[in-house]
KOLZA-803928 format. One line per 2 residues: number of its first residue (from 0); for each residue z negated, x negated, y of N, C-alpha, C, O, CB. Coordinates in nm, 3 decimals. Each point is the difference from the previous one (the first is absolute). Glycine has a CB too. Layout:
NUM) Z:X:Y:Z:X:Y:Z:X:Y:Z:X:Y:Z:X:Y  ...
% end
This chain:
0) 7.699:6.745:-7.063:0.032:-0.144:0.017:-0.029:-0.105:-0.138:-0.103:-0.022:-0.063:0.038:0.079:0.329  0.188:-0.103:-0.279:0.030:-0.106:-0.102:-0.036:-0.134:0.050:-0.012:-0.094:-0.080:0.195:0.228:-0.010
2) -0.203:-0.151:0.238:0.004:-0.143:0.025:-0.148:-0.018:0.036:-0.074:0.088:0.041:0.330:-0.120:0.041  -0.290:-0.111:-0.106:-0.144:-0.021:0.063:0.009:-0.066:0.120:0.051:-0.111:0.013:-0.157:0.096:-0.219
4) 0.060:0.080:0.294:0.003:-0.041:0.158:-0.107:-0.120:0.052:-0.018:-0.039:0.116:0.086:0.299:-0.078  -0.121:-0.296:-0.139:-0.130:-0.099:0.037:0.067:-0.119:-0.015:-0.037:-0.091:0.075:-0.174:0.215:-0.159
6) 0.312:-0.150:-0.005:0.055:-0.111:-0.055:0.111:-0.068:0.120:0.083:0.075:0.052:-0.122:0.042:-0.318  0.032:-0.237:0.296:0.086:-0.051:0.113:0.141:-0.027:-0.052:0.010:-0.069:-0.101:-0.211:-0.037:0.217
8) 0.314:0.155:-0.056:0.129:-0.036:-0.081:0.029:-0.167:0.011:-0.009:-0.073:0.098:0.119:0.331:-0.041  -0.075:-0.288:-0.187:0.007:-0.126:-0.031:0.153:-0.094:0.107:0.020:-0.122:-0.004:-0.154:0.227:-0.287
10) 0.196:-0.030:0.353:0.123:-0.061:0.075:-0.088:-0.024:0.120:0.041:-0.090:0.072:0.198:0.215:-0.167  -0.354:-0.063:0.135:-0.074:-0.036:0.165:-0.037:-0.129:-0.017:0.001:-0.066:0.104:-0.115:0.287:-0.031
12) 0.072:-0.294:-0.204:-0.064:-0.154:0.033:0.095:-0.071:-0.060:-0.035:-0.115:-0.023:-0.214:0.140:0.022  0.363:0.005:-0.035:0.082:-0.129:-0.029:0.090:-0.087:0.087:0.056:0.060:0.092:-0.068:0.057:-0.268
14) 0.034:-0.233:0.165:0.037:-0.068:0.139:0.132:-0.071:-0.095:0.005:-0.039:-0.117:-0.283:-0.017:0.305  0.383:0.059:-0.071:0.151:-0.047:-0.036:-0.042:-0.125:-0.058:-0.114:-0.041:0.015:0.274:0.147:0.176
16) -0.057:-0.179:-0.270:0.007:-0.134:-0.093:-0.021:-0.099:0.112:-0.092:-0.081:-0.008:0.269:0.151:-0.196  -0.092:-0.067:0.310:0.028:-0.109:0.076:-0.151:-0.008:0.079:-0.061:-0.107:-0.006:0.355:0.138:0.025
18) -0.350:0.076:0.049:-0.131:-0.003:0.085:-0.120:-0.019:-0.101:-0.098:-0.047:0.058:0.197:0.210:0.134  -0.118:-0.138:-0.327:-0.088:-0.065:-0.077:0.014:-0.132:-0.032:-0.104:-0.066:-0.011:0.080:0.255:-0.055
20) 0.148:-0.251:0.045:0.003:-0.135:-0.016:-0.033:-0.094:0.126:-0.049:-0.112:-0.014:0.208:0.179:-0.163  -0.125:-0.009:0.305:-0.047:-0.068:0.117:-0.125:-0.015:0.017:-0.051:-0.104:0.040:0.213:0.169:0.045
22) -0.241:0.073:-0.124:-0.145:0.001:0.010:-0.065:-0.094:-0.092:-0.099:-0.066:0.030:0.112:0.292:0.038  0.051:-0.228:-0.187:-0.069:-0.123:-0.093:0.005:-0.147:0.036:-0.088:-0.082:-0.027:0.147:0.227:-0.144
24) 0.072:-0.172:0.246:-0.011:-0.108:0.045:-0.065:-0.034:0.133:-0.011:-0.117:0.036:0.180:0.117:-0.178  -0.205:0.090:0.206:-0.089:-0.024:0.108:-0.116:-0.025:-0.062:-0.061:-0.099:0.041:0.164:0.230:0.118
26) -0.147:-0.074:-0.242:-0.156:0.010:-0.048:-0.023:-0.153:-0.086:-0.101:-0.070:-0.004:0.096:0.383:-0.031  0.154:-0.337:-0.038:-0.003:-0.155:-0.060:-0.014:-0.109:0.119:-0.079:-0.093:-0.006:0.245:0.166:-0.199
28) -0.082:-0.050:0.310:0.015:-0.104:0.109:-0.143:-0.021:0.059:-0.045:-0.113:0.017:0.297:0.181:0.043  -0.335:0.068:-0.024:-0.126:0.004:0.062:-0.090:-0.059:-0.065:-0.102:-0.035:0.059:0.150:0.209:0.030
30) -0.031:-0.197:-0.223:-0.117:-0.038:-0.092:-0.008:-0.163:0.011:-0.102:-0.070:0.000:0.137:0.287:-0.180  0.104:-0.257:0.191:-0.012:-0.132:0.015:-0.031:-0.063:0.132:-0.031:-0.118:-0.016:0.167:0.135:-0.158
32) -0.138:0.021:0.296:-0.045:-0.048:0.117:-0.158:-0.021:-0.015:-0.089:0.073:-0.045:0.289:0.043:0.173  -0.201:-0.239:-0.073:-0.128:-0.040:0.026:-0.060:-0.023:0.141:0.026:-0.093:0.077:0.022:0.010:-0.283
34) -0.133:0.188:0.224:-0.035:0.000:0.138:-0.121:-0.112:0.048:-0.090:-0.036:-0.076:0.167:0.297:0.057  -0.064:-0.301:0.136:-0.131:-0.102:0.033:-0.127:0.085:0.016:-0.001:0.113:0.050:0.150:-0.291:0.084
36) -0.250:0.118:-0.178:-0.134:0.046:0.053:-0.037:0.031:0.117:0.043:-0.084:0.079:-0.084:-0.017:-0.216  -0.027:0.191:0.193:-0.032:0.037:0.122:-0.084:-0.122:0.074:-0.082:-0.073:-0.054:0.091:0.327:-0.032
38) 0.024:-0.255:0.195:-0.012:-0.151:0.081:-0.125:0.033:0.078:-0.004:0.113:0.049:0.273:-0.196:-0.012  -0.386:-0.010:-0.014:-0.125:0.031:0.078:0.016:-0.030:0.138:0.083:-0.081:0.040:-0.217:0.038:-0.227
40) 0.068:0.096:0.249:0.000:-0.038:0.181:-0.006:-0.138:0.009:0.059:-0.034:0.103:-0.194:0.231:-0.014  0.100:-0.272:-0.139:0.006:-0.156:0.013:0.120:-0.038:-0.023:0.055:-0.068:0.087:-0.260:0.029:-0.154
42) 0.271:0.070:-0.043:0.138:-0.032:-0.033:0.127:0.033:0.120:0.098:-0.065:0.035:-0.198:0.118:-0.291  0.047:0.078:0.300:0.110:0.037:0.111:-0.022:-0.040:0.110:0.097:-0.041:0.064:-0.050:0.209:-0.149
44) -0.178:-0.172:0.145:-0.047:-0.059:0.138:-0.072:-0.134:-0.018:-0.118:0.007:0.035:0.088:0.228:0.060  0.071:-0.365:-0.145:-0.098:-0.092:-0.005:-0.062:-0.039:0.169:0.065:-0.004:0.104:0.068:-0.086:-0.356
46) -0.251:0.069:0.236:-0.073:-0.031:0.116:-0.070:0.124:0.070:-0.080:-0.015:0.093:0.243:-0.176:-0.070  -0.129:0.307:-0.071:-0.051:0.122:0.074:-0.124:0.029:-0.039:-0.027:0.029:-0.117:0.230:0.061:0.138
48) -0.300:-0.098:0.083:-0.143:0.058:-0.027:-0.020:0.146:0.053:0.039:0.042:0.109:-0.130:-0.282:-0.091  0.027:0.308:-0.110:-0.042:0.136:0.028:-0.085:0.018:0.087:-0.094:-0.076:0.023:0.135:0.119:-0.205
50) -0.009:0.084:0.252:-0.120:0.016:0.102:-0.116:0.042:-0.065:0.020:0.051:-0.110:0.122:0.007:0.288  -0.281:-0.066:-0.131:-0.127:0.039:-0.047:-0.006:0.150:-0.027:0.082:0.071:0.059:-0.181:-0.263:0.065
52) 0.016:0.243:-0.201:0.023:0.144:-0.029:-0.124:0.053:0.090:-0.100:-0.071:-0.001:0.220:0.061:-0.264  -0.121:0.118:0.335:-0.076:0.064:0.057:-0.087:0.109:-0.069:0.026:0.103:-0.062:0.128:-0.175:0.216
54) -0.281:0.001:-0.115:-0.117:0.083:-0.081:-0.060:0.101:0.061:-0.041:-0.032:0.111:-0.010:-0.146:-0.211  0.032:0.280:0.071:-0.018:0.130:0.087:-0.141:0.053:-0.063:-0.005:0.114:-0.046:0.287:-0.043:0.092
56) -0.421:-0.173:-0.046:-0.112:0.044:-0.008:-0.076:-0.089:0.105:0.049:-0.088:0.071:-0.019:0.179:-0.314  -0.153:-0.048:0.238:-0.101:-0.054:0.128:-0.048:-0.113:-0.108:-0.022:0.034:-0.117:-0.079:0.209:0.306
58) 0.083:-0.393:-0.141:-0.081:-0.068:-0.081:-0.161:-0.014:-0.008:-0.066:0.005:0.104:0.271:-0.095:-0.079  -0.259:0.075:-0.134:-0.155:0.006:0.007:-0.052:-0.121:0.057:0.044:-0.112:-0.024:-0.060:0.253:-0.171
60) -0.085:-0.113:0.277:-0.099:-0.097:0.048:-0.101:-0.025:-0.073:-0.059:0.094:-0.053:0.109:-0.040:0.236  -0.084:-0.159:-0.197:-0.122:-0.059:-0.048:-0.118:-0.001:0.083:0.010:-0.029:0.120:0.131:-0.096:-0.234
62) -0.267:0.158:0.056:-0.123:0.016:0.091:-0.016:-0.099:0.085:-0.046:0.041:0.106:-0.060:0.068:-0.257  0.127:-0.239:0.149:0.022:-0.114:0.054:0.107:0.002:0.132:-0.046:-0.040:0.107:-0.018:-0.045:-0.351
64) 0.179:0.122:0.241:0.078:0.000:0.069:-0.027:0.108:0.154:-0.030:0.119:0.004:0.160:-0.204:-0.251  -0.112:0.015:0.329:0.004:0.095:0.141:0.091:0.125:-0.023:0.104:0.005:-0.066:-0.127:-0.220:0.229
66) -0.037:0.307:-0.097:0.046:0.137:-0.005:0.147:0.001:0.106:-0.004:-0.055:0.110:-0.280:0.164:-0.160  0.414:-0.038:-0.002:0.097:-0.003:0.087:-0.035:0.068:0.156:-0.096:0.076:0.006:0.241:-0.077:-0.235
68) -0.072:-0.025:0.342:-0.044:0.046:0.124:0.122:0.130:0.017:0.118:-0.036:0.001:-0.242:-0.230:0.110  0.101:0.370:-0.103:0.093:0.099:0.029:0.047:0.045:0.102:0.084:0.090:-0.005:-0.154:-0.055:-0.133
% end
């Protein structure tokens, strides 16, 4: 065997000139686009109030507080 079969043929990785030029243009145009920053909830929905977070633990009672009736 005179061929080295571990090498990938170079013809597999070549792209047609028109395609590579189009890809270059797309990459250049994409670099010029400035995207707006992410918006916060208050910017998207002014005046919206979030619901309180549900706490899933039992509150600790002090020694002077009355015991809860079960």
